[in-house]
C-alpha positions as CSV (number, residue, x, y, z in Angstrom):
1,M,6.3,29.2,-5.6
2,A,8.3,28.0,-2.5
3,H,9.1,23.8,-3.4
4,T,7.2,21.8,-1.3
5,R,9.0,18.5,-0.3
6,N,7.3,15.2,-1.7
7,S,6.5,13.7,1.9
8,D,3.7,17.0,2.4
9,L,2.1,15.8,-1.2
10,V,2.5,12.0,-1.0
11,V,0.4,10.1,1.3
12,G,1.1,6.2,2.1
13,L,-2.1,4.1,1.7
14,L,-1.8,1.1,3.3
15,L,-4.1,-1.7,1.9
16,A,-4.6,-4.2,5.5
17,A,-8.3,-5.4,4.8
18,G,-7.2,-9.1,3.8
19,G,-8.9,-12.0,6.1
20,G,-5.9,-14.6,5.7
21,R,-8.6,-17.3,3.6
22,R,-5.6,-19.5,2.8
23,L,-3.9,-19.3,6.5
24,G,-6.7,-20.4,8.0
25,G,-9.1,-16.9,8.4
26,R,-5.8,-15.1,9.9
27,P,-5.9,-11.3,9.3
28,K,-2.9,-10.8,7.7
29,A,-2.9,-7.2,9.3
30,L,-2.4,-8.7,13.0
31,L,0.2,-11.3,11.6
32,T,3.4,-10.9,14.3
33,H,6.6,-9.7,12.4
34,R,9.7,-8.5,14.3
35,G,7.5,-9.0,17.1
36,R,4.7,-6.5,16.7
37,P,1.6,-6.9,14.4
38,L,2.3,-7.1,10.7
39,V,0.2,-3.9,10.0
40,E,2.4,-1.5,12.7
41,H,5.8,-2.8,10.4
42,A,4.3,-1.8,7.3
43,V,3.1,1.8,9.0
44,G,6.8,1.3,10.1
45,V,8.1,1.3,6.7
46,L,6.1,3.9,5.0
47,R,7.6,6.8,7.7
48,A,11.2,5.2,7.6
49,G,10.9,5.5,3.7
50,G,10.0,9.3,4.0
51,I,6.1,9.0,4.0
52,E,4.8,10.8,6.9
53,R,0.8,11.0,6.4
54,V,-0.3,7.5,6.1
55,H,-4.0,6.1,5.4
56,V,-4.8,2.4,6.7
57,V,-7.4,0.4,5.4
58,L,-9.1,-2.2,7.3
59,G,-11.0,-5.1,7.3
60,A,-11.0,-8.5,8.9
61,Q,-11.2,-8.4,12.4
62,A,-10.7,-4.3,12.0
63,A,-11.8,-4.3,15.8
64,D,-9.1,-6.6,16.8
65,V,-6.5,-4.9,14.8
66,R,-7.4,-1.0,16.1
67,E,-7.1,-2.9,19.5
68,R,-3.7,-4.8,19.2
69,A,-1.8,-2.6,16.6
70,A,-0.3,1.0,17.7
71,L,-0.9,3.5,14.6
72,P,-0.5,7.0,16.1
73,G,-1.1,9.3,13.6
74,C,-2.6,7.0,10.9
75,V,-6.2,7.9,9.4
76,L,-8.3,4.6,9.7
77,V,-10.5,3.3,6.7
78,D,-12.9,1.0,7.4
79,N,-13.5,-1.2,4.6
80,P,-16.7,-3.0,5.3
81,G,-16.7,-4.7,1.8
82,W,-13.3,-6.1,2.3
83,A,-14.2,-9.9,1.4
84,D,-15.0,-8.5,-2.1
85,G,-10.9,-8.5,-2.6
86,M,-8.3,-5.6,-3.0
87,G,-9.9,-3.5,-5.1
88,S,-13.1,-2.6,-2.7
89,S,-10.0,-1.5,-0.1
90,L,-8.1,0.6,-3.1
91,R,-11.4,2.2,-3.5
92,A,-11.9,3.1,0.1
93,G,-8.6,4.3,0.5
94,L,-9.0,6.5,-2.5
95,T,-12.3,7.7,-1.4
96,S,-10.2,9.1,2.5
97,L,-7.7,10.7,0.4
98,A,-10.5,12.7,-1.7
99,G,-11.1,15.3,0.7
100,T,-7.4,16.2,1.5
101,D,-4.4,17.7,-0.3
102,A,-2.6,15.0,-1.3
103,R,-1.1,15.2,-4.7
104,A,-0.4,11.5,-5.4
105,V,-0.5,8.5,-3.0
106,L,1.6,5.7,-2.5
107,V,-0.1,2.4,-2.3
108,S,1.6,-0.4,-0.5
109,L,0.5,-3.9,0.8
110,V,0.4,-5.3,4.3
111,D,1.7,-9.0,3.4
112,Q,5.3,-7.9,1.6
113,P,7.2,-7.3,4.7
114,G,10.2,-8.1,2.4
115,I,10.0,-4.8,0.8
116,G,11.3,-1.7,3.2
117,P,11.6,1.7,3.4
118,E,14.4,2.2,0.1
119,A,11.7,0.7,-2.2
120,V,8.9,3.4,-0.5
121,A,11.9,6.3,-0.9
122,R,12.6,5.5,-4.3
123,V,9.3,6.0,-5.7
124,A,8.1,8.3,-3.7
125,A,11.1,10.2,-5.0
126,A,9.7,9.8,-8.4
127,Y,6.7,11.6,-7.7
128,D,6.3,14.5,-10.3
129,D,3.3,16.1,-10.3
130,E,-0.6,14.6,-10.1
131,G,-0.1,13.1,-13.7
132,S,2.7,10.5,-12.1
133,L,2.4,7.2,-12.7
134,V,5.1,5.1,-10.5
135,T,5.9,1.5,-9.6
136,A,8.6,-0.4,-8.2
137,A,10.2,-2.9,-10.5
138,Y,11.7,-6.2,-9.6
139,D,14.4,-7.3,-12.6
140,G,11.6,-5.0,-14.6
141,V,8.7,-6.7,-13.3
142,R,5.7,-4.5,-12.1
143,G,5.2,-4.8,-8.5
144,H,4.7,-2.8,-5.5
145,P,4.5,-0.4,-4.2
146,T,2.7,2.0,-6.7
147,L,2.3,5.7,-6.9
148,F,-0.8,7.3,-8.3
149,G,-1.2,10.9,-9.1
150,R,-4.0,12.8,-8.1
151,R,-5.8,13.3,-11.5
152,H,-5.6,9.2,-11.9
153,W,-7.7,8.2,-8.6
154,T,-10.8,8.6,-10.4
155,D,-10.4,6.1,-13.5
156,I,-8.6,3.6,-10.8
157,A,-11.0,3.6,-8.5
158,A,-13.5,3.1,-11.1
159,G,-12.1,0.0,-12.4
160,A,-10.8,-1.4,-9.0
161,S,-13.3,-4.7,-8.6
162,G,-12.5,-8.2,-7.1
163,D,-8.7,-9.1,-6.5
164,R,-7.5,-6.6,-9.3
165,G,-6.5,-3.7,-7.7
166,A,-5.5,-1.2,-10.2
167,R,-4.0,-3.5,-12.6
168,T,-6.3,-3.1,-15.6
169,Y,-5.9,0.7,-15.1
170,L,-2.0,0.2,-15.1
171,K,-1.7,-2.3,-18.2
172,A,-4.0,0.4,-20.3
173,H,-1.3,3.4,-19.3
174,E,1.7,1.1,-19.5
175,D,3.2,4.2,-21.6
176,E,3.1,6.5,-18.8
177,I,4.2,4.6,-16.2
178,T,7.8,5.5,-14.6
179,R,9.3,2.1,-13.5
180,V,11.8,2.7,-10.8
181,E,13.9,-0.7,-10.0
182,C,14.0,-1.9,-6.4
183,G,15.4,-5.9,-7.1
184,D,18.7,-4.7,-5.5
185,V,17.0,-3.4,-2.1
186,A,13.5,-5.3,-1.8
187,Q,11.8,-8.8,-2.1
188,P,8.3,-8.6,-3.6
189,Y,6.9,-11.7,-1.6
190,D,3.6,-11.9,-0.5
191,I,2.6,-13.8,2.8
192,D,-0.4,-15.6,1.8
193,T,-0.2,-19.5,2.4
194,E,1.2,-21.1,5.7
195,A,4.4,-21.9,4.1
196,D,5.1,-18.1,3.4
197,L,4.7,-17.6,6.8
198,A,8.5,-18.9,7.5
199,R,9.3,-15.6,5.8
200,L,7.9,-13.9,8.8
201,E,10.9,-13.1,11.6
202,P,10.1,-13.4,15.5
């Protein structure tokens, strides 16, 4: 069988539905970073890291995001239940992938601009087969992006609730996880509060 490149088998899933509750209700997807909406920047990072196919889960002010962000070639997934937390966005994203030929999904978060293409490429390169479970690690501590082989999707979706995405599932399958150290190329901070906005670049 001809070897298929990982980029054909691994699809990116960008969780960009958050309402920025601690940011005065500004949706994170539309915060400006390097002159573009954060969601545009995050899609660019996935593509620069070798992930060509990207599904983006939208929630807060989804219509505004569609209007203001240039997301060509992305599959846009609306999550009406976005206010319930990240778990519902992960479920919506995994559901949108169910009918595709993807063998694995690489999940990234819109509010982590310190994580660039190098970390994405490293995690994607660790894909092996549909049983793969891979996470970036920062000084040994598990973080994003994460990669889930298709075999895990149903159980991950079943356990994703509130703000717990795949955390519970990963904890239960700790011994199956491949950790890829990314602390030398990325910083896993979140843009959650007004103070964090200083980390965004104009």
